[in-house]
Structures are given as C-alpha cells and as structure tokens.
SEMISE-799826 format. One record per residue (C-alpha): residue in three letters; z, x, y. Coordinates in steps of 0.05 Angstrom, whole numbers, padded with zeros to 5 digits, always signed. Layout:
N
alaZXY
...
// end
This chain:
369
met+00178-00801-00677
asn+00246-00794-00710
pro+00292-00854-00706
ile+00336-00858-00645
arg+00410-00875-00641
val+00433-00921-00585
ile+00499-00950-00563
ile+00496-01016-00524
ala+00560-01031-00487
gly+00587-01093-00452
gly+00603-01166-00462
gly+00656-01216-00441
thr+00608-01275-00432
gly+00543-01298-00461
gly+00510-01272-00398
his+00524-01201-00422
ile+00522-01211-00497
phe+00454-01244-00504
pro+00418-01190-00464
ala+00452-01136-00506
val+00428-01170-00570
ala+00357-01180-00542
ile+00352-01106-00522
gly+00378-01085-00591
his+00325-01127-00627
ala+00270-01101-00580
leu+00289-01029-00594
gln+00286-01041-00668
arg+00217-01074-00661
leu+00187-01019-00616
ala+00222-00960-00649
pro+00231-00978-00723
gly+00291-00944-00754
thr+00332-00946-00690
glu+00406-00942-00706
leu+00449-00986-00661
leu+00522-00991-00646
cys+00551-01042-00598
val+00616-01031-00561
gly+00655-01090-00532
ala+00724-01109-00509
lys+00776-01129-00561
gly+00791-01203-00561
lys+00727-01222-00524
met+00671-01265-00551
glu+00624-01207-00566
met+00670-01186-00624
glu+00648-01250-00659
lys+00578-01263-00631
val+00548-01193-00640
pro+00561-01186-00715
gln+00528-01255-00724
glu+00465-01221-00699
gly+00471-01167-00751
phe+00497-01110-00706
arg+00559-01068-00717
ile+00609-01071-00660
ile+00672-01032-00641
gly+00723-01060-00592
leu+00757-01023-00536
asp+00826-01042-00510
ile+00803-01057-00439
ala+00809-01115-00390
gly+00788-01128-00318
met+00831-01137-00257
asn+00874-01199-00257
arg+00868-01228-00187
ala+00915-01286-00201
asn+00974-01243-00223
met+00974-01173-00194
leu+01034-01151-00236
lys+00989-01155-00297
asn+00947-01099-00267
leu+01002-01047-00272
leu+00976-01022-00339
leu+00903-01025-00317
pro+00896-00951-00297
tyr+00926-00930-00364
lys+00881-00977-00403
leu+00820-00951-00365
leu+00837-00878-00379
lys+00852-00893-00452
ser+00786-00932-00459
val+00747-00873-00432
trp+00784-00827-00481
asp+00769-00876-00538
ser+00697-00879-00515
arg+00689-00804-00521
lys+00712-00808-00594
ile+00663-00865-00608
ile+00607-00823-00578
arg+00626-00760-00617
asp+00628-00800-00682
phe+00562-00838-00671
arg+00524-00783-00634
pro+00478-00829-00594
asp+00414-00807-00561
ala+00425-00859-00506
val+00478-00907-00481
val+00460-00973-00449
gly+00507-01015-00406
val+00496-01090-00398
gly+00558-01105-00357
gly+00626-01130-00376
tyr+00692-01095-00387
ala+00669-01046-00441
ser+00608-01023-00403
phe+00642-00977-00352
pro+00685-00933-00398
ile+00631-00919-00450
leu+00578-00903-00397
lys+00627-00860-00357
ala+00644-00821-00420
ala+00570-00813-00438
gln+00553-00787-00369
gln+00611-00737-00373
met+00583-00714-00440
gly+00512-00706-00415
ile+00482-00764-00454
pro+00426-00805-00421
thr+00451-00872-00395
phe+00415-00935-00376
ile+00440-00995-00337
gln+00416-01066-00343
glu+00438-01098-00276
gln+00429-01172-00285
asn+00450-01197-00216
ser+00420-01195-00146
phe+00485-01165-00120
ala+00507-01104-00160
gly+00579-01097-00183
lys+00622-01038-00163
ser+00622-01006-00233
asn+00547-01006-00238
lys+00540-00978-00168
ile+00583-00919-00188
leu+00548-00909-00254
gly+00479-00919-00225
lys+00481-00853-00188
asn+00475-00815-00253
ala+00435-00864-00296
lys+00365-00847-00321
ala+00341-00917-00304
val+00370-00980-00274
cys+00334-01042-00299
val+00337-01099-00249
ala+00313-01171-00241
tyr+00313-01178-00166
glu+00279-01146-00107
gly+00318-01106-00055
met+00363-01070-00105
glu+00352-01003-00070
gln+00412-01022-00027
phe+00455-01010-00089
phe+00419-00957-00130
pro+00376-00894-00121
glu+00305-00920-00112
lys+00276-00870-00161
thr+00317-00900-00218
leu+00298-00973-00206
gln+00255-01009-00256
met+00236-01082-00246
thr+00243-01110-00317
gly+00274-01178-00308
asn+00332-01203-00350
pro+00325-01208-00426
val+00322-01278-00453
arg+00336-01296-00526
gln+00275-01304-00570
leu+00304-01372-00586
ile+00285-01393-00515
cys+00223-01350-00504
gly+00190-01370-00568
ala+00214-01443-00570
thr+00165-01491-00602
ile+00207-01554-00607
ser+00178-01615-00572
his+00214-01661-00523
glu+00214-01717-00575
glu+00241-01672-00630
ala+00295-01644-00585
cys+00318-01713-00563
ala+00321-01735-00635
his+00363-01674-00652
phe+00417-01695-00603
gly+00410-01769-00615
leu+00379-01782-00547
asp+00323-01830-00528
phe+00261-01789-00510
arg+00236-01845-00465
lys+00295-01838-00417
lys+00308-01783-00367
thr+00358-01731-00391
leu+00405-01688-00350
leu+00430-01624-00382
val+00497-01599-00355
val+00518-01528-00373
gly+00576-01491-00342
gly+00562-01425-00377
ser+00585-01404-00446
leu+00658-01413-00426
gly+00650-01479-00389
ala+00663-01497-00316
arg+00722-01541-00295
ser+00696-01561-00227
val+00628-01581-00255
asn+00662-01620-00311
glu+00705-01657-00261
ala+00645-01674-00218
ile+00607-01701-00279
ile+00667-01743-00299
ala+00667-01775-00230
ala+00592-01784-00230
leu+00584-01809-00301
pro+00586-01885-00289
ala+00534-01880-00233
leu+00489-01834-00274
val+00490-01881-00334
lys+00479-01942-00289
lys+00415-01908-00264
gly+00392-01903-00336
leu+00402-01827-00341
gln+00423-01794-00406
val+00471-01734-00403
leu+00474-01675-00451
trp+00538-01641-00431
gln+00565-01572-00452
thr+00637-01573-00430
gly+00667-01508-00456
lys+00730-01508-00498
ser+00781-01528-00445
gly+00742-01589-00420
tyr+00718-01616-00486
glu+00772-01665-00508
gln+00777-01699-00440
ala+00701-01705-00435
val+00697-01738-00503
lys+00749-01790-00482
ile+00714-01804-00416
ala+00646-01809-00448
ala+00668-01854-00506
pro+00652-01921-00471
val+00581-01896-00456
ala+00570-01854-00518
asp+00500-01882-00527
his+00480-01847-00461
val+00523-01784-00465
val+00525-01727-00515
val+00585-01681-00507
arg+00587-01612-00538
glu+00639-01557-00531
phe+00584-01505-00539
ile+00509-01516-00550
arg+00481-01465-00598
glu+00412-01497-00600
met+00394-01483-00528
asp+00319-01485-00543
ala+00328-01558-00562
ala+00375-01571-00503
tyr+00324-01546-00453
ala+00267-01583-00487
ala+00306-01648-00484
ala+00324-01640-00411
asp+00285-01666-00351
met+00335-01636-00301
val+00391-01585-00306
val+00458-01573-00272
ser+00481-01502-00284
arg+00524-01444-00261
ala+00482-01387-00232
gly+00495-01331-00280
ala+00438-01283-00290
leu+00424-01305-00361
ala+00422-01378-00343
ile+00374-01364-00286
ala+00328-01322-00331
glu+00326-01377-00383
leu+00314-01432-00331
cys+00255-01392-00303
ile+00225-01390-00374
val+00235-01465-00388
ala+00218-01482-00315
lys+00262-01544-00310
pro+00284-01571-00242
val+00355-01546-00230
ile+00415-01554-00186
phe+00459-01492-00185
val+00534-01493-00175
pro+00551-01418-00169
tyr+00618-01396-00196
pro+00655-01376-00133
his+00702-01324-00163
ala+00648-01281-00194
ala+00651-01208-00171
glu+00622-01200-00101
asp+00603-01275-00106
his+00540-01252-00143
gln+00525-01321-00171
thr+00513-01347-00101
ser+00466-01289-00087
asn+00430-01303-00153
ala+00421-01376-00136
arg+00400-01364-00064
ala+00343-01319-00087
leu+00313-01379-00123
val+00330-01431-00070
asp+00294-01388-00018
lys+00231-01392-00062
gly+00236-01468-00070
ala+00253-01460-00143
ala+00322-01493-00143
arg+00376-01530-00105
met+00447-01504-00096
ile+00515-01536-00083
pro+00576-01494-00065
asp+00631-01501-00117
ala+00680-01527-00065
arg+00635-01586-00050
val+00611-01602-00120
lys+00654-01665-00129
glu+00626-01697-00066
glu+00554-01673-00069
leu+00533-01668-00142
leu+00518-01742-00154
pro+00477-01751-00089
glu+00438-01686-00104
ile+00423-01708-00176
leu+00399-01776-00154
ser+00359-01747-00096
leu+00323-01697-00140
leu+00312-01749-00194
gln+00274-01792-00145
asn+00233-01734-00115
glu+00178-01720-00166
lys+00140-01676-00117
glu+00199-01629-00109
gln+00209-01628-00185
ser+00137-01606-00193
arg+00145-01552-00139
met+00208-01526-00173
his+00172-01524-00240
asn+00114-01483-00211
ala+00160-01436-00172
leu+00204-01422-00232
ser+00143-01409-00276
gln+00118-01357-00227
ile+00185-01320-00227
ala+00193-01319-00303
ile+00189-01253-00340
arg+00181-01264-00415
asp+00182-01192-00441
ala+00243-01164-00404
asp+00275-01141-00469
glu+00214-01098-00487
arg+00207-01072-00416
ile+00278-01046-00420
ala+00270-01019-00490
arg+00208-00980-00468
gln+00247-00948-00412
ile+00300-00924-00461
ile+00249-00899-00512
ala+00209-00862-00457
his+00269-00823-00433
val+00302-00807-00499
lys+00290-00749-00546
pro+00318-00761-00617
ser+00373-00713-00634
asn+00356-00711-00709
ala+00430-00720-00720
// end
C-alpha cells in the first residue's frame, strides 16, 4: 500500500489536541509512511503543543462565537468564509487522501472545504451530545467515530463507528507505581491523595471551591494535588502556603500518568478526554461539568457515567456548597469507591486511537500524489 496523506484538523483545548495527536501516531504505526499535516486556530494552544509531538501544523484565522460580547461577532461570518477559502488552498497544496476533524474552531472550515472538493472526511465526535458543526458535517462524512451510545440522534446511523475516545499513550501505557508517583510530587504515599483538575485551561469555580475546602481537607489528613490553570495559579500558591506539606499546586500537570497514579480520588471537569482517561485509570471521581460548554455537553458526558454508577456529579452552580461534603462522603464510602473502579474499568476503551485509524485507512485510497 502506498503511503497516505492525511490532514487532522481541530484544537483549542487539550480535549481536542491530545486525540488529534493520538490518531496521528496511530496512523503512522498502522500505515508506515503516512504523511500528516495538522490544522489549528492561530493563537490557540495547538500551535505550541502539536509541534512538540513532532507534527507540522498550519494555523487558520478563525474563532468561535463570543457569547459575552456579541459585538465581537460582527466579523465572524467574514472570518468563517475566509477560513474556508484558506482551507481550500491548504488542501490544494497538501493534496490529502483524507481529512479528519477532532473538534475545535479549525475543524469546521477544513472539513467543509474538503467535502466541497470531494475528499473523504472523518469526524471524531468526543461528546455524548454532538455540536452543531459536527451535525452539519456528519451528513457527508465517510465515518463518524463516537464514544457514547445513542448517537444516531445526531448522525446517519450507517456512518457511526463505536471507537471510544483516544487517550494518550502516556496514560494507556503508564507503568509508574503509586509510591513512585507520590515521590515525584513530594507527597506521602501512605496518605490519601485528592487530584483536582479543571481541564487544561483550569476552572475558576472548582478552584474557588477547593480554596474554601482546603482547611477541612487537610484537617482530615487528605493530600491535594491541584492543577489550577494559569489564571488561578498565583492565588492558589498563596492560599496553600501554610499547608504546603499537604498541598502541591501546579499551573499545568504534564506528567498526568504520575498524577493519576498518585491519586486515590479525582475532582474533574467532564470533558471527553478527561472522562476517557479516568475510565482507563479507573479512579473514583466527582465531576463538575463546565456549564457553558456548547449544548451543555459536559453535563451529558458526566451523566452517562453517573447513570452507570461510575461517578458522582455536582452542578457548577452548587460546587462551592457541595464539593467538600461530596469529597468527604466519597472518601468514607469504600464500597462505592470499589463500585466506581469496576464500572469505570468496564467502560474503558484502550485502543480508540487505532480503531479510528483503521476506519480512515479502510476508506482511503492513496492518491500517489
């Protein structure tokens, strides 16, 4: 088989970037010689993170709707048209055999242009409630790779492929022990550890709830490994200073394999990537869905696990009042922790990246370009 050429488009958050990278690596493993080009949005984190993984990336001048300031949306139709036009040029120059969308601002224009140009497109829909862009694009996609049941309400049933969400090899192949992971962060492996992650960009409401709960958590002998995001980092460091022997504060945790291995319990947003990773590591979790996600998809994501007894969930609006009681309640309920572990393990899909890569390879004929 001749090498294939594939564009992977999307980004904006780690929840889109890490699956893109995982699919790229899987394609190169399963179809040696695959040539890859990533397309992202200028100024977004993919422009830094993707090259670190060894992939070339081009940025489009595109942004999403600003719901806080509608005046800033006046140029949005122009930017969207221009990004589709720019996407056509990228496609003409690279001559891909397939274009894959993983969500995020850059995903729509490049897939739309590819469909207009007759190039096979593939969608990796990470959430249990599909976004508007993917619903539009899904009508003409070769395959829509999903992680939840019931997605025929959004996409043609014949295109649906249950693949799960790709998880970084760092997590899937983790070998670090609990003791080693605790030592890495300067934690005591004999004490219970709570991992708090608000997503790659942080979560203000979760940070505020942890600040309020910190004295009580430490008093109970709990250690906290806390990813704050950039905006919450400095305040968290100051708050945690008096109890620094029980609290480790990081703006961003790159070594998530060690973070999960160190943790006994997790508090997390309910992005698709976080959920996929938590199913793999099977740690008891309390989700606090981000309420402003498109179509409130994080709440749908979390509810799918809560309904299976695999997680607890607190609405963002009540996190300050309810997070501490929920943490202490779950901490004391070892039977529920065990049930969560088993339920998460049953849901986990470890080879989602290769399942998606096989779908692409099966539908694509190399152009010999």
